[in-house]
N, C-alpha and C positions, 0 to 999 in steps of 0.2 A: 253402894247399889247407885247411885247415881252414875260411877262412875261404868257400873257394868250396863245397865243400861242405854250410855251413849256408846258403850261398844259394842250393843244389839246394836241400834238404830245406823252404825256408821257405816261409807258407801264408798266403798272402793272405785278408782279405776285402770281399766287397763292398757297398758299400752302395746297394742299388737304392731304393724308395719303400718305404721299411719302413712308416714311419711315417702312410703312407696308403692302407689298403684297400681305399674305394673306386678307389681311379684305378688301381690295379695291377690289377683285374680288368677296367677298360676298356681299361687296357696291354695285358694280358693275350690278350685276345680283339681286337684287331686286328693282334697278331704274328701269335697262331693262323694269323690268314687270310692276312696277307701273304705267314708261310711256307708256307703252304699251295698260296697259285696260286704261287708261285713253285719252290718242288719239283713239282708234277705238268708248271708250263709250258712249265719249262726241260729238266726231264725229258724230256715229250714233244717241245720243237724236238728234242734230241738224237738221240732215237730214228728222229724222221722222216728226219733228215736221212739218216741210219747208213743206213736201208732202203731209203729212195726214191734212186736209179741218177739221177734225172730232176733233185734235187738236189745231185747232186754238180761243183760248180761253183764256182769260188772263192768268191762274195758268199756262198754257204751254210755253206763252208769255214768260214771267221771268224765266219760266226751263230752256229758249232757252235762254234767255242774258246769266242766269248763266255757263251753257256748253261751250256756244264761248267764256266768260272770262276765265271760267278752261282749255279750250282747249289754248287760248292765252298762261296762265301764264306758262303752263306747259313744251311749245315748245321755252317759251323767258330762261328758264335757263337748263334747263334735257338735252338736246342732247348735250350741248357744254358742261357739266358734265359731262356724260357718254363720249367724247371725252376726258378727260383732266383725266378721270382715270387712265391712265396709260402714260400720259403724268410725265415728272419729272419736276417741277415748270415752269409750267403752264401760258404763258399768256394771261396780257386782254390790248388791246388799252384805253386808258379816254373814247373813246369818246362810243363803246363796253358798259365799265363798266361803264359809266352813265346810258345808253340807258336802260342796264339791271337791276340796281336800281328802276329806275325812272320808268319802263313801266311797272317790279314789282310791286312796291308799289303805284300805280294809280289803275292795277287790283285788288288787294288783297283789297285798302279802298274802290272800285265800289260794288267788291261783299258783301263787313262789309255792308253798306246801304243798299245793296238789299235786302239783306236778312231784316230786317226790310219793305219795301217797299211791299215781299210775305206775310210778317204776316199781312200786315194790308189786303193783298188781299184776306188771312183767315177767315180775322175776318169777309170781308162785304161778302162773300162766308157764310157762317155760320148764323154771325146774321141779315145779310140784305139780304136774298134768294132771296126778293121777289121783290127787287130794285137789285140785283147784276147786272145784266146788263147792268144799267141805269148808277151805280155807279162806277165800273169798265170799263168804255166809253175807248177804243182806245186809244182817243185822250190824258185823263187820263197817262192811262200804258207809255205809252208814253214820258210823260213830267215826270212820274215818275220817266223811268228811264234817260233820261234828267239828271234830277235835282242832280241823283245821283251820274253820270259820272260827273258832274259838280262843288259836295264836293270833291267827293276823288281827283280833278283834283288842287283843292285849297288844298288842304291838302298834295301834294303830291308836290306844289309849293313849300310850305314854307319850306317843309324838305328840295328841293331842294337850296334854297337861303343861307338856312343855311350847306349845305358844303363846303369845303375847296376851295381854286383857288389857295396856293400854296402848297409846299409840301417839307418837310424836310424829311433828310438823308435817308435812305432805301424805297422802293416803293412794301413792300411784303405784302400782305394780305394775315392773317392766315385764310384762307375757299374754301373751292369747288368755290364758287364764290363772285361776289364781292357785299357785303355782308355791308347797310349802316353804322351800330356800327365800324366796322375798319377800313372801309372807312375814315372815319369821324378822324379820331386817326390818318391819317397818313398828318394831316395836318401841318401848322408851327405854330399855333393859339392854345391858349390852344381849348382843344374839350371839354370841359368838361359843360360850358356855351349852347356848341350846341349840348351836346345829354342831357340837361334835356331839352331842350326846342322841342327837338325830343320827347321824352316820354312824356311830356303835353298836345303836340299835338297828340297824340298815344290814349293819354286816354278821349279827343275829342272827338276825333273819334270813339275809340271804345263804351264807354260807354251808349250816348247818342242811340245810333240804339238798343243795349244791354238792354235798357231800353225800349224802347217803347213792343222790341220783352215780355216782363218778361209781363208791362202792359195788351197786347194786346192778352197775351194768358190766361191771368188773366180774364181781358171782356169772351171771350172764354168762359172758365173753364166755369165761372156763367151763361151765355148761354146753355151750355150742361146740366147741372143741373138741368137746367125748362125742356127737353122734356126728355115725359113722354115713349117711344118707344123708344127698346131696338136699330130696326133698325136707330134710329134716332142715336144715341149714333156710331155704328159703323161707319155710313158715316161722320161722324166727327172724328173721331181715323181716317180713312180711311185720310179725308180733310187734313188734320196737322202732320198725325205720320212722311211722307218724310222730310216735310219740319223741322218741329222739331230733325227728325235723325241729319240733313245739323247743323242746327244750333247751333247743341250738340258736331259734328265733327271741325267746325273752331274756337269756343269759345274754346274748351277744348284744342285745339290744341297753341291757342295764349295764352292760362294759361301759361300748362308747361313750353313754351317759356319763358314767363315771371318768373317762378320759378325756371330758369334754373342759379345758378351763375354768375357774368359775369367772373372767373375767369376759371367757368365749362362749360363755352359757346365757348374760344377760342380754350380747345383740343378738341382733338380725338373725344371724347363720343359726347362732344357739338355741333360742330359742322357735327356729325352722323347726328342727331337727327334734327337739323336745317334742314337741307335736306329731309331728313324721310319725317316730319310733315308739311314741304313744299310741298311732290307729298303728301302724306296721301287723304286733302282733295278733289285736280282736281280727287284723284281714284275713291273714295267714291262717294262722288257725283252721277256720271253713275250708280254703284251699289244700289244706297239707292234709286233712281227714274224708273231703272230699276226692278229689282225683286220688290217691293212693288206696283207698279202701272200700275192694269190691261190694263188701255188705250194703256201704253209706249209699252206691250209687242202685245196688239192686234197688231197696229198697224206694231210691229216688223212682228209678222205673216205675217198679210196680204200686205205687203212689200215684205217679201219671198216668199209669194204662186204669186202674182203677175210675179215675177219674172222667178218664176219657169212657168207659166204659156206661157211667153215672149216668 
């Protein structure tokens, strides 16, 4: 009982770029720009989809959920990182560290599964256009989102059970935030087994959705090849291009992070990369969906025109 109380009351020290003030300023400016774009962009997309009845379709329902995930994700970590940029050896409590890590893990895991769900939605729209409304009912859409959250919660719970409960020696996390791999290494017990189990569980979470997306787009490609009109090609491309771009950004950042060697990941370069790529997806998603989507741009100008006329 005493050990549990000591763990909850523990305070950790975050090491950012405390010995490189010039790099801190550049990093702060980039991160602030990414945060503002993500905050405004995702907030705007959520508002437009809720307020415009023409966007009350399954595709935009999933986009709205995706934007909500990115909105919460960027606010879970980035504001605190911006504040800590100019604090020498910033501190964080165990409870805040725990919530930061596992809320972030839950959100990223949900997004991973949701991207596969969105691929199925695009498959239904292109390969079953006459039955699309019946296939993608609101009940099914809600159930698919609930399944995504449930699977993500189970994955997060497994990783939560692997976290250390007792800490030995220093309580210094060599990162801007409470990063899971760095946190586990602070435990008294051997962290090697926990790290292996976390990596294996990550593969089980990432590979099935990615494989499903690849197979789904293979089926979509076969269906598109049978289209005879150029208009059909254009419609299929416009339907899938935004989602493919988001999938590429999401899995591309994960692949890059996995390619960073362990020694490099704890260096200043590795720490900056992890935060940059963590902020990249929430920043680019609203840009992709707003610039490449005529309906979203139309809803925006309709809202602007309504506010001006009022």
